PDB file of N, H, CA, C and O in Angstrom:
ATOM      1  N   MET A   1      14.231  22.774  -2.764  1.00  0.00           N
ATOM      2  CA  MET A   1      15.126  22.565  -3.925  1.00  0.00           C
ATOM      3  C   MET A   1      14.351  22.821  -5.144  1.00  0.00           C
ATOM      4  O   MET A   1      13.804  21.883  -5.723  1.00  0.00           O
ATOM      5  N   THR A   2      14.261  24.105  -5.601  1.00  0.00           N
ATOM      6  H   THR A   2      14.705  24.867  -5.131  1.00  0.00           H
ATOM      7  CA  THR A   2      13.909  24.369  -6.765  1.00  0.00           C
ATOM      8  C   THR A   2      14.176  23.710  -8.081  1.00  0.00           C
ATOM      9  O   THR A   2      15.349  23.434  -8.335  1.00  0.00           O
ATOM     10  N   GLY A   3      13.211  23.411  -8.984  1.00  0.00           N
ATOM     11  H   GLY A   3      12.259  23.635  -8.778  1.00  0.00           H
ATOM     12  CA  GLY A   3      13.795  22.653 -10.060  1.00  0.00           C
ATOM     13  C   GLY A   3      14.089  21.350  -9.876  1.00  0.00           C
ATOM     14  O   GLY A   3      14.574  20.793 -10.861  1.00  0.00           O
ATOM     15  N   SER A   4      13.892  20.500  -8.609  1.00  0.00           N
ATOM     16  H   SER A   4      13.498  20.952  -7.808  1.00  0.00           H
ATOM     17  CA  SER A   4      14.509  19.163  -8.324  1.00  0.00           C
ATOM     18  C   SER A   4      13.805  18.314  -9.387  1.00  0.00           C
ATOM     19  O   SER A   4      12.945  18.766 -10.144  1.00  0.00           O
ATOM     20  N   THR A   5      14.201  17.152  -9.384  1.00  0.00           N
ATOM     21  H   THR A   5      14.899  16.784  -8.770  1.00  0.00           H
ATOM     22  CA  THR A   5      13.557  16.037 -10.189  1.00  0.00           C
ATOM     23  C   THR A   5      11.893  15.790  -9.495  1.00  0.00           C
ATOM     24  O   THR A   5      10.826  15.655 -10.093  1.00  0.00           O
ATOM     25  N   LEU A   6      12.155  15.796  -8.175  1.00  0.00           N
ATOM     26  H   LEU A   6      13.021  15.905  -7.689  1.00  0.00           H
ATOM     27  CA  LEU A   6      10.922  15.420  -7.542  1.00  0.00           C
ATOM     28  C   LEU A   6       9.606  16.586  -7.774  1.00  0.00           C
ATOM     29  O   LEU A   6       8.439  16.247  -7.972  1.00  0.00           O
ATOM     30  N   GLU A   7      10.053  17.893  -7.705  1.00  0.00           N
ATOM     31  H   GLU A   7      11.000  18.168  -7.544  1.00  0.00           H
ATOM     32  CA  GLU A   7       9.312  18.848  -7.990  1.00  0.00           C
ATOM     33  C   GLU A   7       8.714  18.552  -9.373  1.00  0.00           C
ATOM     34  O   GLU A   7       7.513  18.793  -9.488  1.00  0.00           O
ATOM     35  N   ARG A   8       9.360  18.072 -10.431  1.00  0.00           N
ATOM     36  H   ARG A   8      10.336  17.876 -10.339  1.00  0.00           H
ATOM     37  CA  ARG A   8       9.025  18.034 -11.855  1.00  0.00           C
ATOM     38  C   ARG A   8       8.154  16.750 -12.110  1.00  0.00           C
ATOM     39  O   ARG A   8       7.585  16.435 -13.155  1.00  0.00           O
ATOM     40  N   LYS A   9       8.183  16.097 -10.934  1.00  0.00           N
ATOM     41  H   LYS A   9       8.645  16.353 -10.085  1.00  0.00           H
ATOM     42  CA  LYS A   9       7.461  14.635 -11.166  1.00  0.00           C
ATOM     43  C   LYS A   9       6.074  14.582 -11.579  1.00  0.00           C
ATOM     44  O   LYS A   9       5.239  15.029 -10.793  1.00  0.00           O
ATOM     45  N   LYS A  10       5.754  14.173 -12.530  1.00  0.00           N
ATOM     46  H   LYS A  10       6.432  13.809 -13.168  1.00  0.00           H
ATOM     47  CA  LYS A  10       4.334  13.926 -12.979  1.00  0.00           C
ATOM     48  C   LYS A  10       3.405  13.292 -12.171  1.00  0.00           C
ATOM     49  O   LYS A  10       3.702  12.228 -11.629  1.00  0.00           O
ATOM     50  N   LYS A  11       2.103  13.908 -11.990  1.00  0.00           N
ATOM     51  H   LYS A  11       1.862  14.773 -12.431  1.00  0.00           H
ATOM     52  CA  LYS A  11       1.155  13.145 -11.109  1.00  0.00           C
ATOM     53  C   LYS A  11       0.735  11.820 -11.923  1.00  0.00           C
ATOM     54  O   LYS A  11       0.758  11.820 -13.154  1.00  0.00           O
ATOM     55  N   VAL A  12       0.315  10.585 -11.104  1.00  0.00           N
ATOM     56  H   VAL A  12       0.297  10.586 -10.104  1.00  0.00           H
ATOM     57  CA  VAL A  12      -0.342   9.884 -11.832  1.00  0.00           C
ATOM     58  C   VAL A  12      -1.554   9.905 -11.671  1.00  0.00           C
ATOM     59  O   VAL A  12      -2.037  10.167 -10.569  1.00  0.00           O
ATOM     60  N   THR A  13      -2.506   9.555 -13.041  1.00  0.00           N
ATOM     61  H   THR A  13      -2.115   9.341 -13.936  1.00  0.00           H
ATOM     62  CA  THR A  13      -3.803   9.669 -13.041  1.00  0.00           C
ATOM     63  C   THR A  13      -4.629   8.576 -12.302  1.00  0.00           C
ATOM     64  O   THR A  13      -4.203   7.444 -12.071  1.00  0.00           O
ATOM     65  N   PRO A  14      -5.765   9.009 -11.985  1.00  0.00           N
ATOM     66  CA  PRO A  14      -6.795   7.894 -11.531  1.00  0.00           C
ATOM     67  C   PRO A  14      -6.732   6.434 -12.080  1.00  0.00           C
ATOM     68  O   PRO A  14      -6.650   5.361 -11.483  1.00  0.00           O
ATOM     69  N   GLU A  15      -6.804   6.770 -13.562  1.00  0.00           N
ATOM     70  H   GLU A  15      -6.871   7.642 -14.047  1.00  0.00           H
ATOM     71  CA  GLU A  15      -6.507   5.718 -14.468  1.00  0.00           C
ATOM     72  C   GLU A  15      -5.466   4.730 -14.466  1.00  0.00           C
ATOM     73  O   GLU A  15      -5.581   3.518 -14.645  1.00  0.00           O
ATOM     74  N   GLN A  16      -4.268   5.514 -14.205  1.00  0.00           N
ATOM     75  H   GLN A  16      -4.174   6.499 -14.060  1.00  0.00           H
ATOM     76  CA  GLN A  16      -3.071   4.917 -14.126  1.00  0.00           C
ATOM     77  C   GLN A  16      -2.845   3.960 -12.854  1.00  0.00           C
ATOM     78  O   GLN A  16      -2.310   2.855 -12.763  1.00  0.00           O
ATOM     79  N   GLU A  17      -3.403   4.727 -11.986  1.00  0.00           N
ATOM     80  H   GLU A  17      -3.837   5.625 -12.059  1.00  0.00           H
ATOM     81  CA  GLU A  17      -3.424   4.272 -10.472  1.00  0.00           C
ATOM     82  C   GLU A  17      -4.442   2.752 -10.407  1.00  0.00           C
ATOM     83  O   GLU A  17      -4.224   1.809  -9.647  1.00  0.00           O
ATOM     84  N   GLN A  18      -5.382   2.827 -11.250  1.00  0.00           N
ATOM     85  H   GLN A  18      -5.559   3.594 -11.868  1.00  0.00           H
ATOM     86  CA  GLN A  18      -6.087   1.652 -11.350  1.00  0.00           C
ATOM     87  C   GLN A  18      -5.606   0.509 -12.223  1.00  0.00           C
ATOM     88  O   GLN A  18      -5.951  -0.668 -12.115  1.00  0.00           O
ATOM     89  N   ALA A  19      -4.728   1.045 -13.136  1.00  0.00           N
ATOM     90  H   ALA A  19      -4.448   2.002 -13.223  1.00  0.00           H
ATOM     91  CA  ALA A  19      -3.996  -0.064 -13.960  1.00  0.00           C
ATOM     92  C   ALA A  19      -2.965  -0.685 -13.028  1.00  0.00           C
ATOM     93  O   ALA A  19      -2.748  -1.896 -12.971  1.00  0.00           O
ATOM     94  N   ILE A  20      -2.419   0.135 -12.387  1.00  0.00           N
ATOM     95  H   ILE A  20      -2.594   1.119 -12.433  1.00  0.00           H
ATOM     96  CA  ILE A  20      -1.183  -0.266 -11.508  1.00  0.00           C
ATOM     97  C   ILE A  20      -1.600  -1.308 -10.526  1.00  0.00           C
ATOM     98  O   ILE A  20      -0.992  -2.363 -10.346  1.00  0.00           O
ATOM     99  N   ALA A  21      -2.929  -0.848  -9.764  1.00  0.00           N
ATOM    100  H   ALA A  21      -3.423   0.009  -9.911  1.00  0.00           H
ATOM    101  CA  ALA A  21      -3.831  -1.877  -8.938  1.00  0.00           C
ATOM    102  C   ALA A  21      -3.833  -3.204  -9.486  1.00  0.00           C
ATOM    103  O   ALA A  21      -3.430  -4.183  -8.858  1.00  0.00           O
ATOM    104  N   GLU A  22      -4.354  -3.246 -10.832  1.00  0.00           N
ATOM    105  H   GLU A  22      -4.682  -2.451 -11.342  1.00  0.00           H
ATOM    106  CA  GLU A  22      -4.909  -4.768 -11.488  1.00  0.00           C
ATOM    107  C   GLU A  22      -3.815  -5.231 -11.855  1.00  0.00           C
ATOM    108  O   GLU A  22      -3.691  -6.453 -11.766  1.00  0.00           O
ATOM    109  N   LEU A  23      -2.635  -4.406 -12.401  1.00  0.00           N
ATOM    110  H   LEU A  23      -2.736  -3.413 -12.474  1.00  0.00           H
ATOM    111  CA  LEU A  23      -1.340  -5.209 -12.470  1.00  0.00           C
ATOM    112  C   LEU A  23      -0.720  -5.987 -11.029  1.00  0.00           C
ATOM    113  O   LEU A  23      -0.162  -7.084 -11.071  1.00  0.00           O
ATOM    114  N   LYS A  24      -0.905  -5.305  -9.937  1.00  0.00           N
ATOM    115  H   LYS A  24      -1.358  -4.414  -9.902  1.00  0.00           H
ATOM    116  CA  LYS A  24      -0.379  -5.877  -8.580  1.00  0.00           C
ATOM    117  C   LYS A  24      -1.507  -7.143  -8.587  1.00  0.00           C
ATOM    118  O   LYS A  24      -0.987  -8.259  -8.623  1.00  0.00           O
ATOM    119  N   GLU A  25      -2.643  -7.114  -8.565  1.00  0.00           N
ATOM    120  H   GLU A  25      -3.065  -6.208  -8.536  1.00  0.00           H
ATOM    121  CA  GLU A  25      -3.689  -8.181  -8.500  1.00  0.00           C
ATOM    122  C   GLU A  25      -3.110  -9.359  -9.321  1.00  0.00           C
ATOM    123  O   GLU A  25      -3.156 -10.474  -8.802  1.00  0.00           O
ATOM    124  N   MET A  26      -2.584  -9.223 -10.521  1.00  0.00           N
ATOM    125  H   MET A  26      -2.546  -8.317 -10.943  1.00  0.00           H
ATOM    126  CA  MET A  26      -2.238 -10.200 -11.322  1.00  0.00           C
ATOM    127  C   MET A  26      -0.750 -10.786 -10.959  1.00  0.00           C
ATOM    128  O   MET A  26      -0.403 -11.966 -11.010  1.00  0.00           O
ATOM    129  N   PHE A  27       0.007  -9.694 -10.594  1.00  0.00           N
ATOM    130  H   PHE A  27      -0.275  -8.735 -10.552  1.00  0.00           H
ATOM    131  CA  PHE A  27       1.553 -10.123 -10.103  1.00  0.00           C
ATOM    132  C   PHE A  27       1.726  -9.681  -9.050  1.00  0.00           C
ATOM    133  O   PHE A  27       2.333  -8.611  -9.032  1.00  0.00           O
ATOM    134  N   PRO A  28       1.280 -10.285  -7.688  1.00  0.00           N
ATOM    135  CA  PRO A  28       1.516  -9.849  -6.194  1.00  0.00           C
ATOM    136  C   PRO A  28       2.904  -9.381  -5.827  1.00  0.00           C
ATOM    137  O   PRO A  28       3.098  -8.412  -5.092  1.00  0.00           O
ATOM    138  N   ASP A  29       3.905 -10.145  -6.396  1.00  0.00           N
ATOM    139  H   ASP A  29       3.748 -10.932  -6.993  1.00  0.00           H
ATOM    140  CA  ASP A  29       5.303  -9.861  -5.854  1.00  0.00           C
ATOM    141  C   ASP A  29       6.038  -8.855  -6.873  1.00  0.00           C
ATOM    142  O   ASP A  29       7.227  -8.556  -6.764  1.00  0.00           O
ATOM    143  N   GLY A  30       5.184  -8.374  -7.874  1.00  0.00           N
ATOM    144  H   GLY A  30       4.218  -8.617  -7.963  1.00  0.00           H
ATOM    145  CA  GLY A  30       5.851  -7.200  -8.655  1.00  0.00           C
ATOM    146  C   GLY A  30       5.841  -6.031  -8.181  1.00  0.00           C
ATOM    147  O   GLY A  30       5.184  -5.753  -7.178  1.00  0.00           O
ATOM    148  N   SER A  31       6.670  -5.043  -8.921  1.00  0.00           N
ATOM    149  H   SER A  31       7.203  -5.269  -9.736  1.00  0.00           H
ATOM    150  CA  SER A  31       6.658  -3.648  -8.555  1.00  0.00           C
ATOM    151  C   SER A  31       6.436  -3.023  -9.918  1.00  0.00           C
ATOM    152  O   SER A  31       6.913  -3.525 -10.935  1.00  0.00           O
ATOM    153  N   PHE A  32       5.693  -1.904  -9.923  1.00  0.00           N
ATOM    154  H   PHE A  32       5.305  -1.496  -9.096  1.00  0.00           H
ATOM    155  CA  PHE A  32       5.091  -1.110 -11.088  1.00  0.00           C
ATOM    156  C   PHE A  32       5.269   0.383 -11.024  1.00  0.00           C
ATOM    157  O   PHE A  32       5.102   0.978  -9.959  1.00  0.00           O
ATOM    158  N   ILE A  33       5.562   0.929 -11.999  1.00  0.00           N
ATOM    159  H   ILE A  33       5.697   0.445 -12.864  1.00  0.00           H
ATOM    160  CA  ILE A  33       5.579   2.307 -11.941  1.00  0.00           C
ATOM    161  C   ILE A  33       5.248   2.596 -13.358  1.00  0.00           C
ATOM    162  O   ILE A  33       5.421   1.795 -14.277  1.00  0.00           O
ATOM    163  N   VAL A  34       4.660   4.040 -13.500  1.00  0.00           N
ATOM    164  H   VAL A  34       4.520   4.691 -12.754  1.00  0.00           H
ATOM    165  CA  VAL A  34       4.391   4.701 -14.446  1.00  0.00           C
ATOM    166  C   VAL A  34       5.577   5.706 -14.767  1.00  0.00           C
ATOM    167  O   VAL A  34       6.217   6.150 -13.814  1.00  0.00           O
ATOM    168  N   SER A  35       5.890   6.071 -16.007  1.00  0.00           N
ATOM    169  H   SER A  35       5.370   5.710 -16.781  1.00  0.00           H
ATOM    170  CA  SER A  35       7.156   7.039 -16.177  1.00  0.00           C
ATOM    171  C   SER A  35       6.515   8.163 -16.528  1.00  0.00           C
ATOM    172  O   SER A  35       5.328   8.150 -16.853  1.00  0.00           O
ATOM    173  N   ASN A  36       7.285   9.301 -16.494  1.00  0.00           N
ATOM    174  H   ASN A  36       8.249   9.311 -16.230  1.00  0.00           H
ATOM    175  CA  ASN A  36       6.799  10.668 -16.824  1.00  0.00           C
ATOM    176  C   ASN A  36       6.362  11.006 -18.239  1.00  0.00           C
ATOM    177  O   ASN A  36       5.868  12.054 -18.654  1.00  0.00           O
ATOM    178  N   ARG A  37       6.682   9.772 -18.948  1.00  0.00           N
ATOM    179  H   ARG A  37       7.083   8.921 -18.610  1.00  0.00           H
ATOM    180  CA  ARG A  37       6.151   9.944 -20.137  1.00  0.00           C
ATOM    181  C   ARG A  37       4.862   8.852 -20.681  1.00  0.00           C
ATOM    182  O   ARG A  37       4.444   8.524 -21.791  1.00  0.00           O
ATOM    183  N   GLY A  38       4.588   8.586 -19.607  1.00  0.00           N
ATOM    184  H   GLY A  38       4.927   8.853 -18.705  1.00  0.00           H
ATOM    185  CA  GLY A  38       3.303   7.559 -19.507  1.00  0.00           C
ATOM    186  C   GLY A  38       3.394   6.103 -19.776  1.00  0.00           C
ATOM    187  O   GLY A  38       2.414   5.364 -19.872  1.00  0.00           O
ATOM    188  N   ARG A  39       4.708   5.715 -19.898  1.00  0.00           N
ATOM    189  H   ARG A  39       5.504   6.315 -19.820  1.00  0.00           H
ATOM    190  CA  ARG A  39       4.851   4.400 -19.954  1.00  0.00           C
ATOM    191  C   ARG A  39       4.704   3.459 -18.738  1.00  0.00           C
ATOM    192  O   ARG A  39       4.787   3.817 -17.563  1.00  0.00           O
ATOM    193  N   TYR A  40       4.505   2.375 -19.124  1.00  0.00           N
ATOM    194  H   TYR A  40       4.437   2.085 -20.079  1.00  0.00           H
ATOM    195  CA  TYR A  40       4.484   1.361 -17.719  1.00  0.00           C
ATOM    196  C   TYR A  40       5.462   0.409 -17.509  1.00  0.00           C
ATOM    197  O   TYR A  40       5.766  -0.388 -18.396  1.00  0.00           O
ATOM    198  N   TRP A  41       6.082   0.417 -16.214  1.00  0.00           N
ATOM    199  H   TRP A  41       5.834   1.065 -15.494  1.00  0.00           H
ATOM    200  CA  TRP A  41       7.284  -0.509 -16.231  1.00  0.00           C
ATOM    201  C   TRP A  41       6.836  -1.534 -15.102  1.00  0.00           C
ATOM    202  O   TRP A  41       6.068  -1.153 -14.219  1.00  0.00           O
ATOM    203  N   GLY A  42       7.303  -2.794 -15.134  1.00  0.00           N
ATOM    204  H   GLY A  42       7.927  -3.103 -15.852  1.00  0.00           H
ATOM    205  CA  GLY A  42       6.991  -3.725 -14.349  1.00  0.00           C
ATOM    206  C   GLY A  42       8.247  -4.446 -13.926  1.00  0.00           C
ATOM    207  O   GLY A  42       9.154  -4.629 -14.738  1.00  0.00           O
ATOM    208  N   PHE A  43       8.335  -4.922 -12.487  1.00  0.00           N
ATOM    209  H   PHE A  43       7.598  -4.773 -11.827  1.00  0.00           H
ATOM    210  CA  PHE A  43       9.715  -5.497 -12.515  1.00  0.00           C
ATOM    211  C   PHE A  43       9.178  -6.729 -11.390  1.00  0.00           C
ATOM    212  O   PHE A  43       8.538  -6.446 -10.377  1.00  0.00           O
ATOM    213  N   LEU A  44       9.556  -8.088 -11.765  1.00  0.00           N
ATOM    214  H   LEU A  44      10.075  -8.317 -12.588  1.00  0.00           H
ATOM    215  CA  LEU A  44       9.104  -9.275 -11.055  1.00  0.00           C
ATOM    216  C   LEU A  44      10.406  -9.719 -10.485  1.00  0.00           C
ATOM    217  O   LEU A  44      11.493  -9.382 -10.953  1.00  0.00           O
ATOM    218  N   PRO A  45      10.238 -10.517  -9.419  1.00  0.00           N
ATOM    219  CA  PRO A  45      11.512 -11.160  -8.389  1.00  0.00           C
ATOM    220  C   PRO A  45      11.970 -12.151  -9.484  1.00  0.00           C
ATOM    221  O   PRO A  45      11.243 -12.501 -10.414  1.00  0.00           O
ATOM    222  N   PRO A  46      13.279 -12.585  -9.287  1.00  0.00           N
ATOM    223  CA  PRO A  46      13.343 -13.816  -9.930  1.00  0.00           C
ATOM    224  C   PRO A  46      12.752 -15.205  -9.690  1.00  0.00           C
ATOM    225  O   PRO A  46      12.885 -15.815  -8.629  1.00  0.00           O
ATOM    226  N   PRO A  47      11.999 -15.720 -10.902  1.00  0.00           N
ATOM    227  CA  PRO A  47      11.393 -16.998 -10.375  1.00  0.00           C
ATOM    228  C   PRO A  47      11.905 -18.096 -10.118  1.00  0.00           C
ATOM    229  O   PRO A  47      12.774 -18.388 -10.940  1.00  0.00           O
ATOM    230  N   GLY A  48      11.681 -19.165  -8.992  1.00  0.00           N
ATOM    231  H   GLY A  48      10.975 -18.928  -8.325  1.00  0.00           H
ATOM    232  CA  GLY A  48      12.378 -20.285  -8.847  1.00  0.00           C
ATOM    233  C   GLY A  48      13.909 -20.102  -8.623  1.00  0.00           C
ATOM    234  O   GLY A  48      14.355 -19.271  -7.832  1.00  0.00           O
ATOM    235  N   ALA A  49      14.651 -20.901  -9.344  1.00  0.00           N
ATOM    236  H   ALA A  49      14.288 -21.576  -9.986  1.00  0.00           H
ATOM    237  CA  ALA A  49      15.988 -20.890  -9.151  1.00  0.00           C
ATOM    238  C   ALA A  49      16.897 -19.867 -10.089  1.00  0.00           C
ATOM    239  O   ALA A  49      18.121 -19.766 -10.005  1.00  0.00           O
ATOM    240  N   ASN A  50      16.045 -19.128 -10.998  1.00  0.00           N
ATOM    241  H   ASN A  50      15.050 -19.210 -11.066  1.00  0.00           H
ATOM    242  CA  ASN A  50      16.671 -18.313 -11.800  1.00  0.00           C
ATOM    243  C   ASN A  50      17.159 -16.823 -10.979  1.00  0.00           C
ATOM    244  O   ASN A  50      16.452 -16.054 -10.329  1.00  0.00           O
ATOM    245  N   PRO A  51      18.366 -16.763 -11.227  1.00  0.00           N
ATOM    246  CA  PRO A  51      19.107 -15.519 -10.503  1.00  0.00           C
ATOM    247  C   PRO A  51      18.464 -14.128 -11.067  1.00  0.00           C
ATOM    248  O   PRO A  51      18.399 -13.097 -10.398  1.00  0.00           O
ATOM    249  N   LEU A  52      18.005 -14.267 -12.396  1.00  0.00           N
ATOM    250  H   LEU A  52      18.057 -15.104 -12.940  1.00  0.00           H
ATOM    251  CA  LEU A  52      17.604 -12.993 -13.024  1.00  0.00           C
ATOM    252  C   LEU A  52      16.150 -12.244 -12.979  1.00  0.00           C
ATOM    253  O   LEU A  52      15.156 -12.788 -13.462  1.00  0.00           O
ATOM    254  N   ARG A  53      16.096 -10.840 -12.306  1.00  0.00           N
ATOM    255  H   ARG A  53      16.903 -10.398 -11.914  1.00  0.00           H
ATOM    256  CA  ARG A  53      14.727 -10.460 -12.122  1.00  0.00           C
ATOM    257  C   ARG A  53      14.269 -10.339 -13.725  1.00  0.00           C
ATOM    258  O   ARG A  53      15.006 -10.397 -14.710  1.00  0.00           O
ATOM    259  N   ILE A  54      12.990 -10.174 -13.682  1.00  0.00           N
ATOM    260  H   ILE A  54      12.392 -10.127 -12.882  1.00  0.00           H
ATOM    261  CA  ILE A  54      12.224  -9.619 -14.885  1.00  0.00           C
ATOM    262  C   ILE A  54      11.898  -8.416 -14.910  1.00  0.00           C
ATOM    263  O   ILE A  54      11.319  -7.941 -13.933  1.00  0.00           O
ATOM    264  N   ASP A  55      12.202  -7.599 -16.078  1.00  0.00           N
ATOM    265  H   ASP A  55      12.672  -7.985 -16.872  1.00  0.00           H
ATOM    266  CA  ASP A  55      11.877  -6.230 -16.131  1.00  0.00           C
ATOM    267  C   ASP A  55      11.209  -6.097 -17.754  1.00  0.00           C
ATOM    268  O   ASP A  55      11.607  -6.715 -18.742  1.00  0.00           O
ATOM    269  N   ALA A  56      10.164  -5.174 -17.698  1.00  0.00           N
ATOM    270  H   ALA A  56       9.841  -4.672 -16.896  1.00  0.00           H
ATOM    271  CA  ALA A  56       9.572  -5.077 -18.993  1.00  0.00           C
ATOM    272  C   ALA A  56       9.078  -3.701 -18.916  1.00  0.00           C
ATOM    273  O   ALA A  56       9.056  -3.157 -17.812  1.00  0.00           O
ATOM    274  N   ASP A  57       8.610  -2.968 -20.135  1.00  0.00           N
ATOM    275  H   ASP A  57       8.628  -3.411 -21.032  1.00  0.00           H
ATOM    276  CA  ASP A  57       8.048  -1.882 -20.405  1.00  0.00           C
ATOM    277  C   ASP A  57       7.253  -2.008 -21.536  1.00  0.00           C
ATOM    278  O   ASP A  57       7.406  -2.804 -22.462  1.00  0.00           O
ATOM    279  N   ALA A  58       6.145  -0.922 -21.353  1.00  0.00           N
ATOM    280  H   ALA A  58       6.021  -0.275 -20.601  1.00  0.00           H
ATOM    281  CA  ALA A  58       4.973  -1.111 -22.496  1.00  0.00           C
ATOM    282  C   ALA A  58       4.299   0.295 -22.466  1.00  0.00           C
ATOM    283  O   ALA A  58       4.595   1.101 -21.584  1.00  0.00           O
ATOM    284  N   ASP A  59       3.474   0.552 -23.351  1.00  0.00           N
ATOM    285  H   ASP A  59       3.234  -0.103 -24.068  1.00  0.00           H
ATOM    286  CA  ASP A  59       2.881   1.607 -23.615  1.00  0.00           C
ATOM    287  C   ASP A  59       1.462   1.721 -22.724  1.00  0.00           C
ATOM    288  O   ASP A  59       0.862   2.695 -22.269  1.00  0.00           O
ATOM    289  N   THR A  60       1.194   0.240 -22.683  1.00  0.00           N
ATOM    290  H   THR A  60       1.682  -0.551 -23.053  1.00  0.00           H
ATOM    291  CA  THR A  60      -0.281   0.193 -22.059  1.00  0.00           C
ATOM    292  C   THR A  60      -0.234  -0.974 -21.016  1.00  0.00           C
ATOM    293  O   THR A  60       0.400  -1.991 -21.300  1.00  0.00           O
ATOM    294  N   PRO A  61      -0.816  -0.873 -19.946  1.00  0.00           N
ATOM    295  CA  PRO A  61      -0.988  -1.994 -18.817  1.00  0.00           C
ATOM    296  C   PRO A  61      -1.174  -3.402 -19.394  1.00  0.00           C
ATOM    297  O   PRO A  61      -0.624  -4.405 -18.937  1.00  0.00           O
ATOM    298  N   GLU A  62      -2.181  -3.369 -20.666  1.00  0.00           N
ATOM    299  H   GLU A  62      -2.627  -2.554 -21.037  1.00  0.00           H
ATOM    300  CA  GLU A  62      -2.291  -4.712 -21.234  1.00  0.00           C
ATOM    301  C   GLU A  62      -1.118  -5.283 -21.693  1.00  0.00           C
ATOM    302  O   GLU A  62      -0.707  -6.389 -21.341  1.00  0.00           O
ATOM    303  N   GLU A  63      -0.557  -4.513 -22.502  1.00  0.00           N
ATOM    304  H   GLU A  63      -0.890  -3.614 -22.787  1.00  0.00           H
ATOM    305  CA  GLU A  63       0.782  -4.774 -23.070  1.00  0.00           C
ATOM    306  C   GLU A  63       2.013  -5.363 -22.075  1.00  0.00           C
ATOM    307  O   GLU A  63       2.748  -6.316 -22.335  1.00  0.00           O
ATOM    308  N   LEU A  64       2.025  -4.638 -21.027  1.00  0.00           N
ATOM    309  H   LEU A  64       1.428  -3.864 -20.815  1.00  0.00           H
ATOM    310  CA  LEU A  64       2.958  -4.849 -19.927  1.00  0.00           C
ATOM    311  C   LEU A  64       2.621  -6.183 -19.425  1.00  0.00           C
ATOM    312  O   LEU A  64       3.541  -6.996 -19.329  1.00  0.00           O
ATOM    313  N   SER A  65       1.164  -6.600 -19.016  1.00  0.00           N
ATOM    314  H   SER A  65       0.417  -5.940 -19.094  1.00  0.00           H
ATOM    315  CA  SER A  65       0.586  -7.893 -18.639  1.00  0.00           C
ATOM    316  C   SER A  65       1.244  -9.013 -19.494  1.00  0.00           C
ATOM    317  O   SER A  65       1.829  -9.995 -19.037  1.00  0.00           O
ATOM    318  N   GLU A  66       1.051  -8.702 -20.852  1.00  0.00           N
ATOM    319  H   GLU A  66       0.576  -7.904 -21.223  1.00  0.00           H
ATOM    320  CA  GLU A  66       1.548  -9.776 -21.885  1.00  0.00           C
ATOM    321  C   GLU A  66       2.781 -10.099 -21.922  1.00  0.00           C
ATOM    322  O   GLU A  66       3.141 -11.273 -22.010  1.00  0.00           O
ATOM    323  N   LYS A  67       3.749  -8.903 -21.849  1.00  0.00           N
ATOM    324  H   LYS A  67       3.456  -7.949 -21.777  1.00  0.00           H
ATOM    325  CA  LYS A  67       5.128  -9.303 -21.786  1.00  0.00           C
ATOM    326  C   LYS A  67       5.677  -9.660 -20.584  1.00  0.00           C
ATOM    327  O   LYS A  67       6.800 -10.154 -20.684  1.00  0.00           O
ATOM    328  N   LEU A  68       5.225  -9.561 -19.462  1.00  0.00           N
ATOM    329  H   LEU A  68       4.313  -9.160 -19.380  1.00  0.00           H
ATOM    330  CA  LEU A  68       5.447 -10.247 -18.122  1.00  0.00           C
ATOM    331  C   LEU A  68       5.154 -11.700 -18.264  1.00  0.00           C
ATOM    332  O   LEU A  68       5.979 -12.541 -17.908  1.00  0.00           O
ATOM    333  N   ARG A  69       3.916 -12.037 -18.811  1.00  0.00           N
ATOM    334  H   ARG A  69       3.246 -11.354 -19.099  1.00  0.00           H
ATOM    335  CA  ARG A  69       3.462 -13.263 -18.766  1.00  0.00           C
ATOM    336  C   ARG A  69       4.502 -14.199 -19.815  1.00  0.00           C
ATOM    337  O   ARG A  69       4.986 -15.290 -19.515  1.00  0.00           O
ATOM    338  N   ALA A  70       4.654 -13.638 -20.807  1.00  0.00           N
ATOM    339  H   ALA A  70       4.261 -12.751 -21.051  1.00  0.00           H
ATOM    340  CA  ALA A  70       5.580 -14.268 -22.003  1.00  0.00           C
ATOM    341  C   ALA A  70       6.759 -14.484 -21.232  1.00  0.00           C
ATOM    342  O   ALA A  70       7.166 -15.641 -21.130  1.00  0.00           O
ATOM    343  N   ALA A  71       7.499 -13.362 -20.559  1.00  0.00           N
ATOM    344  H   ALA A  71       7.169 -12.421 -20.642  1.00  0.00           H
ATOM    345  CA  ALA A  71       8.628 -13.715 -19.942  1.00  0.00           C
ATOM    346  C   ALA A  71       8.648 -14.742 -18.688  1.00  0.00           C
ATOM    347  O   ALA A  71       9.634 -15.464 -18.544  1.00  0.00           O
ATOM    348  N   LEU A  72       7.645 -14.804 -17.850  1.00  0.00           N
ATOM    349  H   LEU A  72       6.844 -14.217 -17.968  1.00  0.00           H
ATOM    350  CA  LEU A  72       7.550 -15.955 -17.279  1.00  0.00           C
ATOM    351  C   LEU A  72       7.305 -17.286 -17.688  1.00  0.00           C
ATOM    352  O   LEU A  72       7.798 -18.192 -17.016  1.00  0.00           O
ATOM    353  N   ARG A  73       6.542 -17.579 -18.800  1.00  0.00           N
ATOM    354  H   ARG A  73       6.141 -16.843 -19.346  1.00  0.00           H
ATOM    355  CA  ARG A  73       6.587 -18.630 -19.635  1.00  0.00           C
ATOM    356  C   ARG A  73       8.106 -19.068 -20.046  1.00  0.00           C
ATOM    357  O   ARG A  73       8.401 -20.253 -20.196  1.00  0.00           O
ATOM    358  N   GLN A  74       8.909 -18.158 -20.191  1.00  0.00           N
ATOM    359  H   GLN A  74       8.670 -17.195 -20.069  1.00  0.00           H
ATOM    360  CA  GLN A  74      10.224 -18.419 -20.946  1.00  0.00           C
ATOM    361  C   GLN A  74      11.070 -19.161 -20.010  1.00  0.00           C
ATOM    362  O   GLN A  74      11.698 -20.179 -20.301  1.00  0.00           O
ATOM    363  N   VAL A  75      11.042 -18.513 -18.724  1.00  0.00           N
ATOM    364  H   VAL A  75      10.531 -17.686 -18.488  1.00  0.00           H
ATOM    365  CA  VAL A  75      11.844 -19.158 -17.450  1.00  0.00           C
ATOM    366  C   VAL A  75      11.448 -20.402 -16.722  1.00  0.00           C
ATOM    367  O   VAL A  75      12.141 -21.083 -15.967  1.00  0.00           O
ATOM    368  N   SER A  76       9.954 -20.605 -17.162  1.00  0.00           N
ATOM    369  H   SER A  76       9.391 -20.051 -17.776  1.00  0.00           H
ATOM    370  CA  SER A  76       9.532 -21.655 -16.272  1.00  0.00           C
ATOM    371  C   SER A  76       9.565 -22.825 -16.920  1.00  0.00           C
ATOM    372  O   SER A  76       9.241 -23.861 -16.340  1.00  0.00           O
TER     373      SER A  76
END
C-alpha cells in the first residue's frame, strides 16, 4: 500500500529506545510510545479501585516521568 501510514512511520532513534526502556523500568505496567513528532506518551493502568487509566504526554522522557508520578500521587 503506497503512501500508507505504516510506510510513513518515523523510525525510533536509539536514544528514544533507551528512554522508553528506562520508563518501562520505572513504570513496569505502563505502555510508552514516541510520536512521529518526537513527543513521548505514557499510559498506566488504573491504580487500585480507580477506573480511569492515566495518560500523559511530554516533550522529554524526564518530563513524562514527572507527569506520571504526579498523576499517581493524586490518585493514591
